[in-house]
C-alpha positions as a Python dict, from the first residue, in 0.01 Angstrom:
ca = {
    (1, 'M'): (0, 0, 0),
    (2, 'I'): (279, 240, 90),
    (3, 'A'): (451, 169, -242),
    (4, 'L'): (143, 287, -432),
    (5, 'V'): (86, 593, -214),
    (6, 'L'): (449, 704, -247),
    (7, 'M'): (467, 629, -619),
    (8, 'P'): (444, 994, -737),
    (9, 'F'): (718, 1098, -494),
    (10, 'L'): (974, 830, -579),
    (11, 'P'): (1224, 985, -822),
    (12, 'F'): (1319, 658, -993),
    (13, 'V'): (953, 586, -1071),
    (14, 'N'): (826, 936, -1145),
    (15, 'S'): (1067, 1011, -1428),
    (16, 'T'): (1074, 979, -1800),
    (17, 'G'): (1172, 644, -1934),
    (18, 'L'): (1035, 302, -1998),
    (19, 'W'): (1047, -31, -1819),
    (20, 'L'): (952, -327, -2037),
    (21, 'G'): (835, -82, -2300),
    (22, 'L'): (579, 81, -2068),
    (23, 'P'): (591, 398, -1856),
    (24, 'K'): (767, 340, -1524),
    (25, 'M'): (466, 442, -1314),
    (26, 'L'): (241, 195, -1494),
    (27, 'V'): (482, -94, -1441),
    (28, 'W'): (538, 1, -1074),
    (29, 'G'): (166, 29, -1001),
    (30, 'A'): (77, -293, -1182),
    (31, 'F'): (354, -484, -1005),
    (32, 'W'): (240, -378, -659),
    (33, 'C'): (-127, -437, -739),
    (34, 'L'): (-38, -791, -848),
    (35, 'M'): (166, -843, -530),
    (36, 'F'): (-134, -752, -314),
    (37, 'T'): (-327, -1061, -424),
    (38, 'P'): (-87, -1326, -288),
    (39, 'A'): (-29, -1118, 26),
    (40, 'L'): (-401, -1096, 95),
    (41, 'V'): (-450, -1469, 28),
    (42, 'L'): (-167, -1553, 264),
    (43, 'S'): (-298, -1328, 540),
    (44, 'E'): (-652, -1463, 498),
    (45, 'R'): (-529, -1822, 529),
    (46, 'M'): (-321, -1738, 835),
    (47, 'M'): (-617, -1566, 1001),
    (48, 'A'): (-850, -1855, 918),
    (49, 'R'): (-601, -2105, 1062),
    (50, 'A'): (-564, -1897, 1380),
    (51, 'G'): (-941, -1859, 1413),
    (52, 'A'): (-1009, -2232, 1366),
    (53, 'G'): (-859, -2312, 1706),
    (54, 'D'): (-1080, -2061, 1890),
    (55, 'D'): (-1386, -2289, 1897),
}
């Protein structure tokens, strides 16, 4: 989340140039959005496992 919020202020992202043929900000934002999915799945599984023993 912090990576996306700070994206406009990071000089290596908010500059002219291309990464993989796309603007740097687009690649940076897409990468972090894709990284949220496995992180959320992992945290959901850990919380479900911790909650299963509370019965």
